[in-house]
N, C-alpha and C positions, 0 to 999 in steps of 0.2 A: 557441322557434326558437334564443335564444341560450342556452340551457342546453345544445339537442343541439349547436351548434358548440364548447361550454366541453367537454362530455363527449368527441367526436371529436378534440379537440387533448391534452385528458387520456392518450386513448385510445396514441395515435401517441407521445406521451411516454413513457409506462410503457412502449409495445411497443421504442423505440429503446434506452433505458435497461435493459433485458432482453436483448436482442440484441448491447448494447456487453459486459455482465456475462457471457455466454456466450461470446464471443468472448476476451476476458481471462481465463475459466477455460479454455478449450480450451485457448489457449495458453502454460497456464502447467505451468511445469518448476519442476526442484528444484536449487538450485545451490549449490554453496563458493563463498561469497566472502569473504575477509578484510575485515573494521572498519575503514575510517582515519580517518571521523569520524560522529560521531551529534551531531545539532541535533534540539530539540524545536521546530517550529515551530507558528505560529498563524494561521489565513489568514480571511479574510472572502471566498470571490470569490462576486458576487452577492448580499453580503449576507449571507448564511448563513454564521456563523461554523461554523470548520472547525479540528482538532489535526492533523497528522500529525508521524511521528517520519520525516525525513531523513537517510537512510545513504548515506554515501561507501564503495564498495568498490575492491578495488584488482581483479577479477576480474570484476565485475559493473555497476560504475558507480556509476550514484546511484540507491536504491530510494527511495521512498516507502511508506510504511507507513501507512495511514490507517484500514481497515476489518485486522482483525485475529480470528485464531483461533490462539491462544498457548496451546502447554503450560503446566498450575502456573497458569490462569485470568490470569496477567501482563495487565493492562493496557498501553496507551502511555506513560505513562509512566515503568513501570517497565522497560520496553522498550529505551527510550532510554537509562535510567542504570546499566540492567543491563550494556545494548550500551557505554555510555561509559566504563566500570569496565574494560573488555573491549577494549579496542581494541588492532589486531595479531592479533588470535586470526582462525578462519576458526568458520563457522559456515554450516549449511545455510538459506537462502531459500528459500521460495516467492515465485520472483519471474513474475508477471502479461506478458503478450503487449503490453499497450498504454504507450505511455506517457503518464501521467498529469499536470494542472497546467499543462502547456506550458511544464515548466520540464526535460525530456529525464528525467525520472527514472519509471523504470518499477514500476509498481506490485508490492504485495508484501503479504503475508498475514502476516510477521514468519519468526522462526526455528523449525524443526521441532523442535526442541531444547536447554535451557542447557545444553548439554556440549559446548564445543567440536568442533569434526573437530580430524585430525591429518592 
């Protein structure tokens, strides 16, 4: 009996996560944003350590990159270092539709290219 309850709870969690990811992907857009500041952040929400890149932009506000599909196989630390070296330049970001982590930061999968947008 306890096994069935656990299975139902796990199924509800999986479905909820899938729906949230679908909504986020559905509402994702590509926006050109000027990078104002970049910070690599480590947090432990719910006891699970996670790292993300917090990017302040002029046009798009605060972006949070936690999962990414980047050109050239760049990781989060590489993205933070790259953007830090390119403060003031414009890049195209994939911006999701949900504010994540309770800090008014919109989720992003990173930049679409390491070439600044003119």
